N, C-alpha and C positions, 0 to 999 in steps of 0.2 A: 260479735262475741257470742250472742245468744244462739246464732245459727251454728257456730262452731261447737258450742256446748251440746246442742241437740244431736249433731252428727257424731260427736265423740261418744255420747251415751248410747246411741243406736249401735255404733260399731262395737262398743264394749259388750253390749247385750248379745249381739249376733255372734261375734267371734269368740267372746269369752265365756258365754253361757249356752245360748240356744243351739248353735250349730253342733257343739260338743254333745249336748244332751240328745239331739236328734241322731247323731252318729251312734250313740250308745243304744238307742232304740232299734236302729237298723241292725246292729250287731246281734242284739238279742233275738230279733225276729228271724235272723238267718241261722239261729241256733249256735252261735259262736260266743255266747255270753260266758264270762268267767265265773259267774255265780248263778247258775241256772236254778238252783234250789232256794235262792233267797227272794225270788219273785213273790210279791205280796198282793194284797187286795187293791191297793191304791197306787202303787208305784212299782218300778222294776226291782228296786232294792229298798228295803224298809229298815229303819233303825229299831223299830219296836214291833217285831213279828206278832201277829195275833194268833194265839194258840186256841185249839178246840177246848182246852180246859179252862180258859180264861172266863171269869164271870162277865156278865153283860156290861156293867160299868167299866171294868178294866178293858174290855175289848173296845168299847166306845172311846175311852181315853187314849188308848194306843192308836186306834185308827185316826182320831182327831190329830194327834201329834204327827203321825206319818203324813197325813194330808197337808197339814200346815207346813211341814218341812218341804214337801213337794211343791207347795204353792208359794212359799215365801220368796224364792228367788225371782220368779216371774212377776209377782205382785210388787216387790221392791223396785224392780226395774221399771215396771209400769208407772209407778208413782214418780220415779226420777225422770223418765222419758216424757211422761205426760206433762209434768211440771215444766220441763224445758220447752216443750211445744207450746204450752199455754203462755208462758212468759214471752216467747218469741212472737206468737200471733198477736197478743195484746199490745205489743210494742210497734206493730206495723199497722198504722191506721187504715190503710187501704184494704187490709185483709178482711175487715168487717163488711166491706161491700160484697165480697164473695159469699160470706156467711148469710147474707140477706137474700140470696137467690132462692126462688121458689120453684115448685113443680119438679119435673124430671131433672132439669138442669141443676137445681139446688141439691137434690138427693145425690146425683152423680158427682158433683164437685165435693160434697161432704164425704162421700166414700173414698174419693181420691186423696183427701186429706187424712182420713183415718187409716187407709191401707198400710202405709209405711211405718205407722206407729207400732204395729204388731202388739196390740193390747186386747185383752178380753173385753166382753161387752160391758162389764161393770166398770172397769178402768176407763174404757172409752166413754162411757156415759158421764162419769165425773168430769173428764176433760172436756167433753162436748158441751155439757151444761155450763161450764165455766167460760168456754170460748164464745158461746152464743148468748150469754147472759145479758149482753148489752144491745140486743136487738136482732140476733140471728134467727133465721126462719126455722120452723119445725123440720122442714125437709133436710136442711143442712145438718141440724142436730142429730137426726136419726141416721142420716147418711154416714156421718163420722162413726157412729156406734156400729152400724152394720158393716161398713167397709173394714174397720179395724178387726172385728170379730170373725167375719166370714170370708173376706177376700185377701187376707194377709198372705203375701207371696211365699213366705217360708212354709206356712202350713200347707198350701196347695202343692208346692214342689215336694215336700216330705211325703204327703199322702200318695202321690204318684209312685213313690218308691216303695210304699208299704201295702197299698190296697189295689184291688182290681180297678182299672180305669173307669168302670161304670160307677163306682162309688164317688170318685172325684168329679166326674162330669156332672153327676146328679147334684152334688153340693154347689158347683159353680152355677149351674142352670137356675136352681132355686134361690141362690144368693143374689144373682142378677135380677130375678123377678121380684124378690123382696125389696131390693133397693130402688129399682126403676119403675115398679108398678105399685106395690103395696104402700111404700113410704109416701109417694106423692098423693095417693088417694086418701090415706088416713090423716095426712097433714091437713087436708081440707076440713076435717072434722074437729080440729083444735079450735077452741074458743078464742077468737081474735082479741077478746077483752081480758084474756088471762093475765094475771099480774106478772110484771117483769121480775126476773131473778136478780136484777141489779142490786136491790137493797139487801138480798140475802148473801151477796158476795162482796160486801164492802171492802174486805181485805184486798181483793185483786184490783181494786181501783187504784191502789198505790203503784201498780205496775205500769210503766210508761216507757217511751223511747227517749226520755230526757237524758242528755249526756251532761253530767255535772261539770260546769265550767270548762267543757271540752278537755278535761283532764283524763288521760288514759288510765291512771291509777284509780281515780274515783269512778270511772266508767266500769272498770272491772268489779269494783265493790258493788256498784249499783246492779250490775248483771247478776251477781250471786245473791244479792238481796232480793231482787225480783223472783229469782228461781226459788229461793227458800219460802217466799210468800206463797208461790204456786204449789210447792210441795206440801205445805201446811194445809192449804185449801183442799187439795185432793185427798191427802191422808186422813184428815178428820172425817171426811164423808165415806171413804172407802173401807178403811181398816175395820171399823165396827161391823159392817155388813159382811166382810170376808171372814171375820171371826165366827159370826153366826152361821155363815155358809159352810164353814169348815165343820162345825158341830153337826149341822143337819146332814151333811154328806157322810160323816162318820156314822151317825145313827142309821142312815139308810144302808150303808155298806155292811153294817153288823147285822141288821135285820134281813138283808137280802145279799148273802155272800155269793160267790161264784157258783157254788153248788146249786143254788136255786135257779140261777140264770141258765145253767146247763139243761135243766128240765124244760124251761120255756122254749128253748131252741127247737124242741120237738113238736111245738104247736103248729097250726097251719100258718103259712108265710104271712098272710095278711094280719092275723091276730098278733103274731110276733112283732111285726112292724108297728102296729098300733101301740102295743105295750112299751116297746123301746122308745117310740116317739113321745109318749106321755112322760116317761121317766126322764128323757133327755130335755124336755121342755122345762121340767121342774128343777133341773140341775143348775148350778152356778159354778162354772169351772174356770180356772186360770187359762191364760193364753196357751194354745196348742195342746191342752190337757185332753181335749176331745179325741186327739189322735191316739193317746194312750188307752182311753176307754174303747175306742174302735178296735185296737189290737187285742184288748181283753176279749171282746166279743168274737173276734176272728179266731183266737185260740180255743174258745169254748165251742166252736163249730157253727156259729151263726153264718147265715148266707150274706150276700152283699147288700140286700135290702135293709135289714136291721142295722148293719154297720153304717150305711149311708144316712139312715135316720138319726143315728147317734152323732155322727160327725157334723151334721147340719144343725140339729136341735140343741145340742149341749152348749155350743158357744154363742148361739143366737139370743134373741130377746128372751129374758127369763124373769123370775119373780123379783130378784134384787134390782134388775134393770128397771122394772116397773116402779119400784120404790124411788129410785134415783131420778126418774124422768117425769114423774106424775105432776110436779109443779110446773115444769116447763111446758108440758102438754095439756095444762088446764084441768087436771084431775085424772082419775083412773080409767076413764072411758077408752081413750085412745090406747094407752098401754095395755089394757085388757084385750082389746081387739088385736094388737100386735102379738100378744101372748097366744091368743087363739090361732092366729095365722101361722105362728111358729110351729104349733102342733100340727096343723093341717099340712103345712109345707114339709115338715119332717116326714109325715106319712107319704106325701107325694114323692119326696126324694127317695124314700125306700122303695116305693113301687116302680119308679123310673129306673133305679139301679137294678132291680130284679129283671126288668124288661131288657135293659142294655147288656146285662150279663150274657145274653144269648149271642151277642156280637163280639164278645171279647174273650 
């Protein structure tokens, strides 16, 4: 029942929302958009256009509303799908053995679990922390986060249709390095005596594989009960951070509109890559939103290097992911290292894309 629920939610998300949204992006990129003059700062079409005459508070509020609308669908599905995955995983006792794997194997298995969920780093972090609260390794925890954010197959396929192959290859290369090299290394730095998250997730202990009296009707009720517990566990941690992230992003976009970025594009390639990498590292974006940001840079005349930096750095480990994982990782030391590596790798992805552009 729980597996069917997860598959159903994934199918609804992919075919009812995500594939349609990506098709619209492709249409706009090809210049066939029905509303070419309605493209805005944060999305292809915005309910509240930000005008030059708007006061600063009004512009921030409009941008915040636009971003939240763009973010709401993906975040809603992330909570629903993440809760279904969490409920299913906690009902399968042998699943915990996979989550205890360490080293490269633990990171790789974690990434394979995270990839099909198609969630942003923050949504993946909440799901991952819950999945591994009963003894999962740091490697599997981080693998789930990185796999979901960086190697989701929908994003990879979509980017091949929108960007130069150099951009996509750079993202894949540095995503694999992050998961299979950086994650196993920094996991060794996690304090083995760090307190367990189990006591902080008492609600999810009610989730089980128990079938009430082998009754089909009661089993269905139990299935939805476990799912609702998981939904509450994820939503209470995620939604406040996403509200804050929405406000911060709106402030950033009002202070630095597209006109400002168009001037940055004329700087030396390395400086541009560093600036974009820094911005991308600080962003906290919903699933696949980095593709939209990449297309914004593309239309503003940026080369493949800065675009590659954006599509790697924006969905990867960020400030809010740091907040969500610090307890599992024994403090802020390891999350800060991952944040720094994200910036360095974003720069590396940009430089690699610039180099590979010569061959594509």
